[in-house]
N, C-alpha and C positions, 0 to 999 in steps of 0.2 A: 217337393219334400217339406218337411215340417220347419226347416230352417228358413224357408221363404214364405211360410204361411203367416197370416196375421198373428200378432202376439196376443194370444188368448189363454186363459187359465187351462182349458183342456189341452191345448198344444204344449204348454210348458209341462203339465203333468205327464203327458205322453212321453215327452223327452226324458224327464226325470226317471220315469219307469224303466227306461232303457239304458241308463248310465252304467249298469253292471252287466250289460249284454256280453255273452261269451266271446263274440268276435271283436277284436281290437279295432278293426276297420269301422264297425258300427259305432263303437264307443267314441272314436275320433270324430265321426260325423255328428254324433249327439252333442259332444262338447262344442263343436263349431256352431251348431244350430242354437244351443243355449246362449253362446256368446252373441250371436246375431240378435237374439231376443233380449239382450241386456241383462241376463241373469248374472248377478255379481259373483256367485260362487262357481261359475262354470269351469274354472281351472282346476277344480278338485275339491 
């Protein structure tokens, strides 16, 4: 998954694009992945 992928701009952009995904499960995984990539605002 993208949480385990190298931290690149396209990966971070792909995750950001899914932050408002309809499924809560997907959103939780996106936030986890962003945290793994060290994105400071991952918590909200």
